[in-house]
C-alpha positions in Angstrom: 24.9 -3.8 -3.1 24.4 -3.2 0.6 27.7 -2.1 2.2 27.3 -4.6 5.0 26.9 -7.4 2.5 30.0 -6.2 0.7 31.9 -6.1 4.0 30.4 -9.4 5.1 29.4 -8.0 8.5 26.0 -7.4 10.1 24.4 -4.4 11.8 25.9 -5.4 15.2 29.5 -4.6 14.0 31.2 -1.7 15.8 32.6 1.3 13.9 36.2 0.1 14.3 35.3 -3.3 13.0 33.6 -1.7 10.0 36.6 0.5 9.2 39.1 -2.4 9.7 37.1 -4.7 7.4 36.6 -2.0 4.8 40.4 -1.5 4.7 40.9 -5.3 4.2 38.3 -5.3 1.4 39.9 -2.2 -0.1 43.2 -3.9 -0.5 41.5 -7.1 -1.8 39.5 -5.4 -4.5 42.4 -3.1 -5.5 44.5 -6.1 -6.1 41.8 -8.0 -8.0 41.1 -4.9 -10.2 44.8 -4.8 -11.2 45.0 -8.6 -11.9 41.6 -9.2 -13.5 41.9 -11.3 -16.7 39.2 -9.4 -18.6 37.9 -5.8 -18.8 34.5 -6.8 -17.6 35.9 -8.3 -14.4 38.2 -5.3 -13.9 35.2 -3.0 -14.1 33.2 -5.1 -11.6 36.1 -5.0 -9.1 36.6 -1.3 -9.7 33.0 -0.6 -8.8 33.3 -2.7 -5.6 36.5 -0.7 -4.8 34.7 2.6 -5.4 31.9 1.6 -3.0 34.5 0.7 -0.3 36.4 4.0 -0.8 33.1 6.0 -0.7 32.3 4.3 2.6 35.7 5.1 4.1 35.6 8.7 2.9 32.2 9.2 4.5 33.8 8.2 7.8 36.7 10.6 7.5 39.1 8.0 6.4 41.4 8.3 3.4 39.4 7.0 0.5 42.3 6.0 -1.7 43.6 2.5 -1.5 46.9 2.7 0.5 48.7 0.1 -1.7 47.4 0.5 -5.2 50.9 0.4 -6.5 52.1 -2.4 -4.2 51.0 -6.1 -4.0 47.9 -6.5 -1.8 48.1 -8.4 1.4 45.3 -10.7 0.1 46.4 -13.3 -2.4 45.9 -12.4 -6.1 43.3 -14.1 -8.2 44.6 -17.5 -9.0 43.6 -20.3 -11.4 44.2 -22.8 -8.6 42.2 -23.5 -5.5 40.7 -20.5 -3.7 43.0 -20.8 -0.8 45.2 -23.3 0.9 43.1 -25.9 2.7 39.9 -24.8 0.9 38.6 -26.2 -2.3 35.3 -25.4 -3.9 33.8 -26.4 -7.2 30.5 -26.9 -9.1 29.4 -30.3 -10.2 27.2 -30.2 -13.3 24.6 -33.0 -12.7 22.0 -34.8 -14.8 23.9 -34.8 -18.1 25.8 -37.6 -19.9 28.4 -37.6 -17.1 29.0 -35.4 -14.0 31.3 -32.4 -14.8 33.5 -30.9 -12.1 34.1 -27.2 -12.5 36.8 -25.6 -10.2 36.0 -22.2 -8.8 38.7 -19.6 -8.5 39.4 -16.8 -6.0 37.3 -13.7 -6.9 34.4 -13.6 -9.3 33.5 -16.7 -11.3 31.1 -15.4 -13.9 28.6 -17.8 -15.6 26.9 -17.0 -18.9 26.3 -17.9 -22.5 29.0 -15.7 -24.0 32.5 -17.1 -24.4 35.5 -16.4 -22.0 36.7 -13.3 -23.8 33.5 -11.7 -22.7 34.3 -12.5 -19.1 32.7 -15.9 -18.6 35.1 -18.7 -17.6 32.0 -20.9 -17.3 30.0 -21.0 -20.5 26.5 -22.5 -20.6 25.3 -23.5 -24.1 21.7 -22.8 -23.1 19.2 -20.5 -24.8 17.6 -19.8 -21.3 20.9 -18.4 -20.0 21.8 -14.8 -20.5 25.0 -13.6 -22.1 26.3 -12.8 -18.5 24.0 -14.6 -16.1 25.3 -15.3 -12.6 28.4 -14.9 -10.3 29.9 -17.1 -7.7 32.3 -15.1 -5.5 35.0 -16.9 -3.6 36.8 -14.9 -0.9 39.7 -16.6 0.8 39.8 -16.4 4.6 40.0 -15.7 7.2 37.1 -15.6 7.1 36.5 -17.5 3.9 33.2 -17.2 2.2 31.4 -18.1 -1.0 28.3 -16.3 -2.3 26.2 -16.7 -5.5 24.2 -13.9 -7.0 22.6 -12.7 -10.2 24.9 -10.7 -12.5 22.6 -7.7 -11.9 24.1 -7.4 -8.4 27.3 -6.2 -10.1 25.6 -3.2 -11.7 25.2 -5.0 -15.0 21.8 -5.8 -16.6 20.1 -8.6 -14.6 19.7 -12.0 -16.2 16.5 -12.7 -17.9 15.6 -16.0 -16.2 17.3 -15.6 -12.9 19.4 -17.9 -10.6 17.7 -20.5 -8.4 19.2 -22.1 -5.3 17.8 -25.2 -3.6 14.0 -25.9 -3.6 13.0 -22.2 -3.5 10.4 -21.6 -6.2 11.6 -18.1 -7.0 14.8 -16.6 -8.4 17.3 -15.4 -5.8 17.6 -11.8 -4.8 20.8 -10.3 -3.4 23.7 -12.5 -2.3 23.1 -16.0 -1.1 25.8 -17.6 1.0 26.9 -21.2 0.0 28.3 -23.7 2.5 28.3 -26.9 0.4 25.7 -29.2 -0.9 23.4 -26.6 -2.4 21.8 -27.1 -5.7 21.9 -24.3 -8.2 20.1 -23.8 -11.5 20.8 -21.4 -14.4 18.4 -22.0 -17.3 18.3 -25.7 -17.9 21.7 -26.4 -16.3 21.8 -27.8 -12.8 24.7 -27.9 -10.4 25.7 -29.0 -6.9 28.1 -26.7 -5.1 30.9 -28.5 -3.2 33.1 -27.0 -0.5 35.8 -28.6 1.5 37.7 -26.7 4.2 40.4 -27.6 6.6 41.9 -30.3 4.4 44.3 -30.4 1.5 42.6 -29.7 -1.9 41.4 -32.8 -3.6 43.2 -33.8 -6.8 42.0 -31.9 -9.8 39.7 -33.5 -12.3 41.3 -35.4 -15.2 40.0 -32.7 -17.6 42.1 -30.2 -15.7 45.3 -32.1 -15.5 47.5 -29.2 -16.7 47.5 -25.5 -16.0 46.7 -24.7 -19.7 43.8 -27.1 -19.6 42.7 -25.7 -16.2 42.5 -22.2 -17.6 40.4 -23.1 -20.6 36.7 -22.2 -20.8 34.4 -24.8 -19.3 31.5 -25.3 -21.6 28.3 -27.0 -20.4 25.6 -27.9 -23.0 22.0 -27.9 -21.8 20.0 -29.8 -20.7 22.1 -30.7 -17.7 19.5 -31.6 -15.1 
């Protein structure tokens, strides 16, 4: 992954801005790597952290995370809304009934394999890879949400790709989401929703308790 994409900055950023953002991301990924619920997610976060530390070391900065043993300044991964005043979720459309799928802080991995393999969102669809796509939610400031193919994490790319909007081809790299975009993985279609600057909307009835909220969400194709 391009380091500027990882830092969510562009080529106009100054050197102090780059280093400051890298330090923020270093703490963020160090904390997520420690609190990841699965080995696969921990490995993904660890690779991101290694990229950040290599970047800092190349600039004469201490490459080791300064607070690996202490709680990070960023909030830990949580099963609730991504951040106070910010709620994002996928809506599975076109099936028997709309399905609302909350997205958590950090990496939300979508695939055909069950949750113990790292997928909190499981698509029962033969056109979806075992691990297929990722939606990354980063709380602010600045808050951001991106979707990308699982191949962007260093894993094997999905077979059939991820599609956003009306673009005819599969996406490459990280695609920023701002709300209202249509996403497709295999035969499963979704609309991404984002609300910011207001209190989180009530959770769906299917997620009325924390136990229920943490269960794997299973979508059976075709959902289009």
